[in-house]
Legacy VTK file of the C-alpha trace (Angstrom):
# vtk DataFile Version 3.0
C-alpha trace
ASCII
DATASET POLYDATA
POINTS 98 float
-16.536 0.527 -3.531
-15.527 -0.522 -0.002
-17.284 0.679 3.140
-16.400 -0.101 6.701
-19.015 -1.547 9.001
-17.097 -0.321 12.065
-15.605 3.152 12.530
-11.845 3.702 12.054
-9.755 3.394 15.219
-6.316 4.534 14.015
-4.558 6.429 11.238
-1.688 5.657 8.870
0.253 7.711 6.326
0.025 7.304 2.544
1.955 9.617 0.228
2.188 12.196 3.013
-1.550 12.104 3.793
-2.951 10.843 7.066
-5.776 8.358 6.426
-8.201 6.548 8.758
-8.135 2.782 9.186
-8.982 -0.090 11.501
-5.928 -1.545 13.221
-5.260 -5.011 11.822
-7.048 -4.611 8.492
-4.811 -4.988 5.456
-3.165 -1.908 4.023
-4.820 -2.673 0.666
-8.286 -2.666 2.235
-7.563 0.558 4.131
-6.419 2.261 0.912
-9.441 1.041 -1.033
-11.756 2.244 1.749
-10.080 5.672 1.448
-10.847 5.714 -2.298
-7.273 4.998 -3.423
-7.138 2.453 -6.237
-3.669 3.017 -7.754
-0.904 1.512 -5.627
1.983 1.372 -8.103
3.090 2.038 -11.678
4.589 -0.669 -13.883
8.298 -0.401 -14.750
7.912 -0.608 -18.545
4.823 1.427 -19.444
4.017 3.298 -16.241
0.530 1.786 -16.227
-1.408 2.147 -12.979
-1.909 -0.993 -10.911
-3.985 -1.752 -7.850
-5.007 -4.806 -5.884
-6.604 -7.640 -7.782
-6.694 -10.779 -5.646
-6.330 -9.354 -2.091
-4.648 -12.611 -0.987
-1.009 -12.304 -2.062
-1.095 -14.169 -5.360
-1.031 -11.422 -8.004
1.612 -8.870 -6.854
-0.355 -5.949 -8.330
-0.538 -4.198 -4.938
3.204 -3.678 -4.429
3.994 -0.593 -2.345
6.747 0.794 -0.142
6.241 0.375 3.600
8.628 2.094 6.017
11.176 2.356 3.187
10.988 -1.334 2.209
10.141 -1.865 -1.469
8.021 -4.534 -3.162
5.750 -5.080 -0.176
2.343 -6.600 -0.925
-0.212 -4.206 0.579
-2.789 -6.981 0.865
-0.553 -8.858 3.314
0.455 -5.941 5.565
-1.747 -5.294 8.589
-2.299 -1.629 9.385
-0.758 -0.420 12.617
-1.184 3.090 14.032
1.263 5.476 12.354
2.271 3.077 9.548
4.030 4.959 6.727
3.532 3.712 3.159
3.881 5.117 -0.343
3.276 4.278 -3.972
5.904 2.300 -5.849
6.952 3.918 -9.122
8.458 1.563 -11.692
11.065 -1.040 -10.801
12.457 -1.205 -7.321
15.703 0.561 -6.628
18.715 -0.815 -4.833
21.244 0.559 -2.403
24.739 0.706 -3.866
27.449 -0.943 -1.849
29.296 1.727 0.127
32.590 -0.209 0.081
LINES 1 99
98 0 1 2 3 4 5 6 7 8 9 10 11 12 13 14 15 16 17 18 19 20 21 22 23 24 25 26 27 28 29 30 31 32 33 34 35 36 37 38 39 40 41 42 43 44 45 46 47 48 49 50 51 52 53 54 55 56 57 58 59 60 61 62 63 64 65 66 67 68 69 70 71 72 73 74 75 76 77 78 79 80 81 82 83 84 85 86 87 88 89 90 91 92 93 94 95 96 97
């Protein structure tokens, strides 16, 4: 589907796998270039979702990046060593410790 015209120059982590990328390209593009098309599962049915618009309008590419939930992969530039994972269902929340 997607092919790079220039060789990868860094790596990032997705679901515990190290994948090649070009620094500065969007996380969504890097995942698509690696053959990954499912980025999240919907909260109600568990249906697979992946990027649709690649410009931040559709919210189908929500992932977790460095522990932060509901991050749009199409708007996150890849940096060397970036850690991201699939988002399953609705986002969680941290309970107040007090």
